[in-house]
C-alpha positions as CSV (number, residue, x, y, z in Angstrom):
1,M,-191.3,87.5,10.5
2,T,-190.3,90.1,9.1
3,T,-190.1,90.2,5.3
4,R,-189.6,92.3,2.8
5,M,-189.6,92.0,-1.1
6,H,-186.3,91.2,-2.1
7,R,-184.7,92.5,-5.5
8,G,-186.5,95.5,-5.4
9,A,-190.5,96.6,-6.1
10,N,-190.1,98.0,-9.5
11,D,-187.6,94.4,-10.8
12,D,-189.4,91.5,-12.6
13,D,-188.2,89.1,-10.1
14,N,-189.7,89.4,-6.8
15,T,-189.5,87.1,-4.2
16,E,-190.4,87.2,-0.7
17,F,-187.2,87.9,1.4
18,D,-187.5,86.4,5.5
19,Y,-184.5,88.9,7.1
20,E,-184.8,86.8,10.1
21,N,-183.8,83.6,8.6
22,D,-181.7,84.3,4.8
23,Y,-180.2,87.2,5.8
24,D,-177.4,85.8,7.3
25,E,-177.2,82.8,5.0
26,L,-177.3,85.9,1.7
27,E,-174.8,87.7,3.5
28,D,-172.3,84.6,4.3
29,A,-172.9,83.6,0.8
30,Y,-171.8,87.0,-0.7
31,A,-169.7,87.9,1.6
32,P,-166.9,86.3,-0.9
33,V,-167.5,89.1,-3.2
34,V,-168.1,91.8,-0.6
35,G,-164.5,91.5,0.5
36,I,-163.3,91.8,-3.1
37,A,-165.1,94.7,-3.5
38,V,-164.0,96.5,-0.6
39,E,-160.3,95.1,-1.7
40,L,-160.0,96.7,-4.9
41,I,-161.9,99.6,-4.2
42,E,-160.2,100.7,-1.2
43,A,-157.1,99.9,-4.6
44,G,-158.2,102.7,-6.9
45,Q,-159.4,99.7,-9.2
46,M,-163.2,100.5,-8.9
47,N,-163.9,103.8,-8.6
48,E,-165.1,104.4,-12.3
49,D,-168.3,105.4,-13.2
50,R,-168.7,101.2,-14.5
51,P,-171.9,98.9,-13.5
52,E,-169.6,96.5,-11.7
53,D,-168.2,99.3,-9.9
54,R,-171.6,100.8,-8.7
55,V,-172.5,97.3,-7.9
56,A,-169.3,96.6,-5.5
57,L,-169.3,100.2,-3.4
58,K,-173.5,99.2,-3.1
59,L,-172.3,96.0,-2.0
60,S,-169.2,97.1,0.5
61,R,-171.6,99.8,2.1
62,S,-175.3,97.5,2.2
63,G,-174.1,94.2,1.3
64,A,-175.9,91.1,-1.3
65,A,-179.5,92.0,0.6
66,S,-179.8,95.5,-0.6
67,L,-178.8,94.8,-4.3
68,T,-181.8,94.8,-7.2
69,A,-182.6,91.7,-9.3
70,D,-180.5,93.9,-12.1
71,E,-177.4,94.3,-9.6
72,M,-177.4,90.8,-9.0
73,D,-177.0,90.0,-12.5
74,V,-173.8,92.5,-12.8
75,V,-172.6,90.7,-9.8
76,H,-172.7,87.7,-11.6
77,E,-171.6,88.6,-14.9
78,R,-169.3,90.9,-13.6
79,L,-167.8,90.6,-10.1
80,N,-167.7,86.3,-9.7
81,P,-165.8,85.8,-12.8
82,L,-162.6,88.0,-11.0
83,V,-163.9,86.0,-7.3
84,E,-163.2,82.8,-8.5
85,M,-160.1,83.4,-10.7
86,Y,-158.8,85.5,-6.8
87,W,-159.1,82.1,-4.7
88,K,-157.0,80.7,-6.8
89,K,-154.7,82.0,-5.1
90,D,-152.9,83.2,-8.6
91,R,-152.8,86.8,-8.1
92,A,-150.4,87.4,-11.6
93,A,-153.5,85.9,-13.3
94,F,-156.4,87.6,-11.0
95,E,-154.9,91.2,-12.2
96,A,-154.0,89.6,-16.2
97,E,-158.2,89.0,-15.8
98,F,-158.9,92.6,-14.3
99,S,-157.2,94.2,-16.8
100,R,-159.0,92.0,-19.7
101,R,-162.5,93.0,-18.5
102,R,-161.7,97.2,-17.6
103,A,-160.1,97.2,-21.0
104,P,-162.2,99.5,-23.3
105,G,-165.5,97.6,-25.3
106,F,-164.4,93.7,-23.4
107,Y,-168.9,94.5,-21.9
108,D,-169.7,97.6,-23.9
109,E,-170.5,96.0,-28.2
110,S,-173.1,92.9,-25.9
111,E,-174.3,95.2,-22.8
112,A,-175.3,98.6,-25.5
113,G,-176.8,96.5,-27.6
114,H,-178.7,94.1,-24.4
115,L,-179.4,97.7,-22.9
116,A,-181.3,98.9,-26.3
117,R,-183.0,95.9,-26.7
118,K,-184.5,96.2,-23.2
119,R,-185.3,100.2,-23.3
120,F,-186.9,99.1,-26.3
121,R,-189.3,96.8,-24.3
122,K,-190.0,99.4,-22.3
123,E,-191.7,101.9,-24.6
124,N,-192.6,100.3,-26.5
125,P,-195.3,97.1,-24.4
126,P,-197.8,95.5,-26.3
127,E,-200.5,98.7,-25.9
128,V,-198.1,100.6,-27.6
129,E,-197.3,98.6,-30.3
130,F,-201.2,98.1,-31.1
131,R,-201.6,101.6,-31.4
132,A,-199.5,102.4,-33.0
133,A,-200.4,100.3,-36.2
134,A,-201.6,101.6,-39.3
135,A,-204.7,98.6,-39.8
136,P,-205.2,95.7,-36.4
137,G,-206.6,92.8,-38.1
138,L,-209.5,90.4,-36.6
139,P,-209.1,87.6,-35.4
140,V,-209.7,85.0,-38.3
141,T,-207.0,86.6,-39.8
142,A,-204.4,86.3,-37.0
143,P,-201.5,83.7,-37.1
144,Q,-202.0,80.4,-36.0
145,D,-198.8,78.8,-36.6
146,G,-198.0,79.6,-33.0
147,S,-196.2,83.1,-33.5
148,W,-196.7,85.8,-31.5
149,F,-198.7,88.9,-32.4
150,V,-199.8,91.8,-30.1
151,G,-203.8,91.5,-29.2
152,K,-206.8,93.4,-27.7
153,D,-209.2,91.4,-25.8
154,R,-213.3,92.5,-25.3
155,A,-212.3,94.3,-21.6
156,G,-210.0,96.7,-23.5
157,H,-206.8,94.8,-22.5
158,F,-203.3,94.2,-24.6
159,A,-200.9,91.5,-24.6
160,H,-198.9,88.9,-27.0
161,V,-200.8,86.3,-28.1
162,R,-200.5,83.3,-29.6
163,W,-203.0,80.6,-30.8
164,R,-202.2,77.2,-28.7
165,S,-203.0,74.4,-31.6
166,D,-204.2,70.6,-31.1
167,E,-200.5,69.5,-30.3
168,E,-200.8,71.2,-27.4
169,L,-204.0,70.9,-25.7
170,E,-205.2,68.4,-23.0
171,S,-208.5,65.5,-24.1
172,G,-211.4,67.6,-23.9
173,E,-210.0,71.2,-24.8
174,N,-209.7,73.1,-27.9
175,P,-207.5,74.9,-30.2
176,D,-208.2,78.9,-28.5
177,W,-205.8,81.8,-28.4
178,V,-203.7,82.9,-25.2
179,R,-201.7,84.6,-23.7
180,W,-197.7,84.0,-24.5
181,D,-196.5,84.5,-21.2
182,T,-199.3,83.1,-19.1
183,D,-200.7,80.9,-22.3
184,E,-204.4,82.4,-19.9
185,H,-207.5,81.9,-22.6
186,F,-207.3,85.3,-24.6
187,D,-210.8,87.0,-25.9
188,L,-208.9,87.8,-29.1
189,I,-210.7,90.5,-31.1
190,A,-208.1,92.4,-33.3
191,W,-204.4,92.0,-33.5
192,V,-201.3,93.4,-35.2
193,Q,-197.8,92.6,-35.6
194,S,-195.6,92.2,-33.0
195,C,-191.7,94.8,-33.7
196,W,-190.3,92.2,-30.4
197,T,-187.5,90.0,-31.7
198,G,-187.6,86.5,-30.3
199,D,-184.6,87.4,-28.8
200,D,-187.4,90.4,-26.8
201,M,-190.0,87.3,-26.2
202,A,-187.7,85.0,-24.3
203,E,-185.6,88.1,-22.4
204,A,-189.1,89.3,-21.2
205,Y,-190.6,86.0,-21.2
206,G,-188.6,83.6,-19.9
């Protein structure tokens, strides 16, 4: 069996992709998107340096299996709505929706904010946040209300941490500090406030 990590080795959402069993199914599922991408590129309507234009070009050349997780997001957010409109057989409505989505500012504001926060998270992982803080606190002073903060454990690891309270526990378990992303025990020795927002936590950890 031939497999590889679909969506790219550096993406968060990696899944094992079985070429022998999954390739044809994936390409069939995205055939309508590829068809429209080819048509619009050949018509000169998707030849700018926009995310959807770059993904459409990659789709037309290499197929859906070549896309990363971020590129798949572009397909779902920007290309699929056009596919749905196209298959309604109303060319005028399709052209109107295409023009609306190509208008300056349609994606820019939300995308700029999203990309800025994504860049912020990449530049400020837990270790960077911790080392940038002026005075880390002792575990006894860390919040126990379920909110997140950056913790350091005895092994020198850093993570977003929270207090797991009695309400969440099963019989025989004790309240303790746990990693936000996995709920695994975290041997907390010091902590600092995190600069990550609730949206950052939701986007990073789901």
